[in-house]
Phi, psi and omega in degrees: 000135184284158185303321178300316182293321173297320177300310179301319179294323181294318179296314183297319182294326180289320180297315183296318174300322176296319181295317176297319178296320178297311188296317181296326177295309183297314185301312180299316180296317182295317177302313180297320181291318179298318179301312182299319178295325177294314176301320179300316179296318176300316179295321179293323177298313179299326180291314180300313179297319178299316180294323175297318180290335172291319171299321181292320181300320179294317184296315180298321178299318181294320183291317178297320178296320178292320179295319177306310181296324173297316179301317183293319180292328172296315182305310184293322180296316179298320182294316180300313177301321182291319178298314181293326182288333182272358178086008184268141182285111184292351190258003182221161172063213189288328180300318176289325180292322179300312181293320179299316182291324178295320181295316181292315176301317180293325178290322175300317178296319180300314180296322177298315179299318178299312180304310183297315182293322176294325174297317179297314181296321181292324177299319180289322177298317176300317180297317182296321177298321178299312177301319178298316179296322178298316180299321181294318176299316176298315180297320177296321184290325181296317177295321181295322178296316179291324176296314174303325178292314177295323174297320178293327176291320176298320176296319178300320183292316181296313176299316178297317181294320182294320182291314178299310183301317179297312177301314182300317177295319179295321180292322181291318183293334179266008178066029185294323182266024175087357179266105184275060178286149182290137177282171184298333187279353179107234168020144177265137180228157185272192186296323180240026180289142178069198180242034186280131178276150181231013176235000000 
């Protein structure tokens, strides 16, 4: 095989290597970006679920609070009926105190239920905010991965262009393509002149 053909094959191999390197950079960046986007979507879904759970906690708390007040009302009503049936005046003295105490205890229980449900809802809301922050970080990471991939591709292009240019100049200077240009050491040499390597 003549030197020019070998030289062209060397240049083509360099170009192909650059292309393969670029493709590898792009594929790697795309895979990392897709993985980060997937994680971002998972975090967003978790954020939605946590917000829904916060709403459910509030609703359940309201229902339990209402149930507790109904229960307290029944207790007070039963006390009042029992007091009236026994001939005790329900509006004075210890009879009134018993019902007042039951009302206060029942209201305290209702308020405790509301407080606990609000704490639970707050925990879910905090969790949702955390998931939202994670989603934002993953989305940013996906963008960074693609940017890094494009920068890597650019680096591959520059490296490949430099390699091809270097080979081309060496081949030209050594007259591989029939151009007997003087080499840097001074003397004109032919296609196979001297012991100059061209690959």
